[in-house]
Structures are given as C-alpha cells and as structure tokens.
N, C-alpha and C positions, 0 to 999 in steps of 0.2 A: 445376492445385496446388488438394490438396483441404486444405478451410480450414473455419471455424466462423465465421460471419458474420450480421451484425442485415440481414436481408434488408427489414425494415418497420418500424416504430414502434408499441410498442403500450404504451401508458402502465398498463392495468390490467393485464395477463397477458404480460411480458414475454418469457418463455419461447417464449411464442406466435410471437415472433419471430425466435427465433433459428432458424438454418438451417444445417446441415453438409452439405457436398459440393465439389464444384469450382469453384474459379474461376480468372481467367485466370493465368499467371504472371505477377508485376511486373516492368517496366521500370524499370532503375537511371536514373536521368539524370545526367547532368554531375556531379560530387561527390559520388555517393551510390554504393552499393553493397550488393550482394546478400549477404545469411544465410541460411546452411541451419539452419534452426531444429531442434534438439534436445529442448527443452523449454522449456514457456512455463505462466506462472502465474496465476490468475481475482484479482482483486479486483471489488469492489463497483463500480468505475468503468464495466466490463463490462454489470455489471447494470443500471447508470442507463442507461447508452447504450443499451440496450434499451427503455427509457422513453423514449428522445429528450431525454434532458440531457447537454448537449453533441455533440448530434449530429441535426443535421437531416435533413429527407427528400432533399433534393439531395446529399449526400454517400452516401446507400443505392447498390448495397448497400457495407457495411463491414465488411471483415475487422476481428474485434474481438483483444483482448489488447496490453495496455501492455508486458509483461515477458516478456525470452526469452534466453535461453543457446544458441549453436549455433555453427556452423561457416564463417568470412568465405571468403573468394574464394581467400586465401592456403592455407587449411588450417588457420588460427590458431582456437583455442578463445576465444569471446567472450561478452562480454557488451553489452548495450542499456543505453545511456542513452535514456530514452523520451518526454524532452522536447526537440522535435524546435524547431529556431530561437533557442535557447539561445545557441548563439554568434553567431549569423546566419546561419552557415554554412550554403550547402546548400539556401538557402528565400529566396522571391523578398524585394528590399531594404524594409522597415518592416513584414513581415508578424510579428504578433506570436509570440511562440512558445506551441505547442501541444503536449500530448500526443498519443502515437499515437492512431488510432482516432477523434479530432475530424476532423481534416485528411485525415490519411494512412492507409494500408490498414495492420493490426497484425500480432501474432506469430502467432494461430492459425493459423498455415499451414504448409506444408513449406518456405515461403520467404518473407522480408519485404526491404523494401528501406530503406534509410536513410540520413543524412547518414554521411561516413566519420569525421566527428568523433564521432558519439554510439556507435562502437565501443570498447569497452574489453578487455583481456586480462582473459582466466576465470583464477583464481591455481588452479594444480594441485590443489591440494588441497580445491577445491570442487568436487561433480559438477554436470552440467548442469543437474538438477533442483534443487537448492540456490541456485547461481547464478540461475536463475531465479524466485527469490522475491526478489530483492534489491531489484530496481529501483524498486518502485512504496512498498509497502507497509513494508518495511525501511527503504527510504530514508527515507519520510516519519517512522517513527519515528527514525531517525538523527539528522535535523536536530532533530525536534521536542526532543528529547533534549537533545544534545550543542551545540546551536546556538543555540535559541530557548529552553528553560527555564532557562538559568543557572544550574545545579547542577552540585555538585562533590561525590565521593567522600565516601559519609558523610550526603550530603544523603537528606531521605524524599520519594520521589515517589510520587502515588495515579495508575493507571493504570484508568480505566474501563472497564467491557468485556471484560474476559479472553474470549479467545477469540477476537477478530478479531485479521486479519492484523495490522494497526498494532500493536494491544493489547500482542498474542503478543511481538511484535517487540521492541515498548518494555521487557517487561519480562526478556527476554533479556538485551538488550544492556547494561539499567540496573544488572540483576545482574552482569554479566563488569566492569562498571567501576565498581563498588565504590559503588552507589548503595542505600540502601535500599526496596524496592518493595512498595507493598500493592498490591491488584487487589480489583477489585468483577465481581462475574458475579451473575445470576440463577439460576444452573445450579452445584450442589454437586459436580459433577463436574467442571465445568468450574473453579472454584475451586480444585480439590484440585490439577488439572494444572497451575494457576496457581504453588501452592505447588511443587511439584516442579520447576518450572522456575526458582525462586530468590524466589519475592515471600514476602516473610517473614509477611503476613497478607492473606488473602482473603477477604472478606466478602462479605453481598447489598448488593445498590445500595442507597443512602440509609443505610446502618449507622454508627452513631458509630464514630467512629476510636479508638485510646487518644492519639493524639496530633493537633495540627495538621502538614502537610504542607509541605513549600518547594515541591511544584509538585504540577498536576494535568495527565496528557497525557487530553485530552477528543476521542472521536471519537465519541459516542452520541449528544451534542446535547439536545433539550428534555428527556428524561427524568432525565436526571444533572445537570444543569447548576447546578441550587440545591446540591446535596450536594455538587459541585465545589467551589461557593466557599465554601460552610460550612465544606470541610476543611482550607482555605488557612490558613496562619499568615499575621500582619498584613505585608504587601511581599511575599508569597509571588504564584507565575505560574501561572495558568492558558493551557495551548497548546493549542488546539483545530485538529484538522487534518480534521473531518468531522462530522456532524449525522444518523447513519444511525438514530435516532428523530423527526427532526422539528428545523427551524430556527426555533420560536417558542419560548422558554424562559417559564416563568412570570416575570408582571413584579412590578416590588417588587424588585430584587435589585442596581439602581445605586448606591443609600446602601452599601451593603455594599461595593463595588466601591472607590467613593472615601473612603469612612473608614477603612476599613482598607487603604488605597493598595494595593490588587491589582493586578497588572497583567496583564491579557487582550492573548495573541498569537496571531494567526492564524498558521497553516503551511501550507504546499502544497507536497508533493514534498521535492526538493532539488535541488541542483546535480550538475555532472558530478564535479566537485572531490571533492564529499562522497559520490559513489557509489563514489570510486575510493579515497576513503578506510574506507568503510563495507566494500570487496571486501577493503582490506589486515588491516583487522582483525577481521574473521573469519578468515583465513587464519593471522594469527599466534595468536589468542584461542584458538582449536580452537572458537570459537561459531559452532553452525549454525543454520540455520533450520526453525523448526517445521513439517514437511509431514502433515497432515491427511492426505491420501491423493494418488495418482499415478493417473491414469486416462490411457488412449490418447487422442488428440485427435480420434478417433470417437464417442467417450462424451463428449463436451464437455458434452452434455443434461443429463447427469448429475449433473456439477461445477456447473453453472449452478442446479441445484435443490439441491442441498447448500448451496450458498452464500445461497439465496435463502430456503431454512427456517431459515437459521443454526445447521445442523446440522454446526457444525466446530469443528476446535481448530485455527488456523494455517492453512495455505496451502494449495489444491487445485493441484495441477500436473499439467497437460497434456503427455504426449510425444507426439516424432513419430518 
C-alpha cells in the first residue's frame, strides 16, 4: 500500500527522515479491524515523531498519522479514535495507552488497522476531510475547554498562538459555545482570521489585555507562559497541552501562581466519549474544522514542510 512514513530519526532535519512510497499491507489481529482511509490530517506530533520524540529506532519504519476518517470493513463511514488501549481492548494486558504511531502504524496510508473499539460512526453532516481533523487537535481543544478549563458561557478565554490546529479549534468551539474568546498571534493576517472565527480580540503575544481572563489555553509554552499567567484573574485557570516554543519558561512565576491561587492543569488528547460528543456537537451546531489546505497523500512532504514553517492556519489534510 502507498504510505507516508518515518524511515529514520533526524532531530535536526526531520523532513529528511520522511519517505513516501510502498509499505506492506497491514494485518488486523483478533479484535482489530481494517479501515480504508479516505482522509487524514497532520499534527505537530507527526513532526516530533520524525525527531524521535515518542518514537524509537526499534519501531521504524513507522507509518505516520494519528487522525483519519474512512470506510470500515462493512462499508460504514467512520472516524478513528487514535488512543490505542484506552479501554484495554485489543492490546496486551497491562500495556499503557498510546496514540497511533508510537507503537502502532498510523493513518497516512491507504489502509490502517485499529481495535474495533476505536471506530466511531462519522456523522453524515461532516465530510471525510472535516471528520479527519477532529480526533487529535480538535479533541484536545474540546477537552481543554469543556473538561479542564472550568469555564461557562459568558466567561472569557485567552488562546495563545492563533493559527495552530489546537488553538484554531479552541477559538471556533469556544465562540460556538458562548464563550468570549481572546487570541494572540505574531502575524496580523492570522489575527484577522482569528477575529473572523469569533475572537472578540486578537493581539500580538504579550500585549496587555483590556481585562483579566477566566482561563488561558496554552500550547506555545516558554514564549507565552509569563503572559498567560499575567492575563489570568485571581483564581483563574491555565490549561496547557503543548509547548511548541520550548518547555522551560522564565523563572520567578511560582509566586504569582500561589499568591493569586491560579490553577495549572495539564491536558492531553481526550477520551472516546469526548470524541463522540465533539462529533455530535459539530454535526448539530454547524461548527466545522478550519482546513488550511488539502493535499493528496503523495504530497505529504509539502504538508509537513508547511507545518514545520508555521505557514498555516488550521489543519493540513491528506486525501487518499
């Protein structure tokens, strides 16, 4: 089958580790099923995998891709939940949950195998391309907002780094749920697009806000961490799910956290039930993922390059 995969690990030049070509057809073990991929979307996780983060030499070559929508063995249109082992079904006893491409071959291929438990019906209202954007970045944003941030309609939320997959998803979901959304970006064009997606305010990173916010959604890390804490009201919450600019923030922030009784909550991915709720929310509300560009699977390298350069707003989708 045709696939895009990590052939090696290259920390300095990750795109040099990416190859596109033929790989063996996957074989579904007992309790698993084969899904014919129609669309899959890129995440920063795929780029980190090429650098060897979460992916060891012993697992190579590894087909990349966490997200997909496609057709199951019975002809049903489906979406894949990419956390393998969450239910304990289809994996060896005692094995910790992992996402596709860490232990198991991913979705940037004509076919992928997953435990039957990981397959959800695709709402008819969503295209394959739209549905393929949801299981990682959009699910992460959904959990950050509605499970971990502790916000209610009318509350104000700051999203750092508008343009990235999680940040863009959070803006759209939050505005649709009646939250007042603020956003930051270094790029004026991205700030303008954030306003078009429902951001009440979009400013440069570090800019003083007109008022303190109830929660901050943080995926940028070191570069925006100080601004995130300074933007919170007393008792507010910062939810962090990534650190694309680095994992070592400036020192001296602990006093602000305890003096203002701020909450710092880590958030990773989401559950199958949360993905089902996200799919239903999108189908019922008319909310649709923001797609930056759609490329054929053979053009995967162009999609990776676009993501590595930060030259995107929303998701890059690969079609098979």
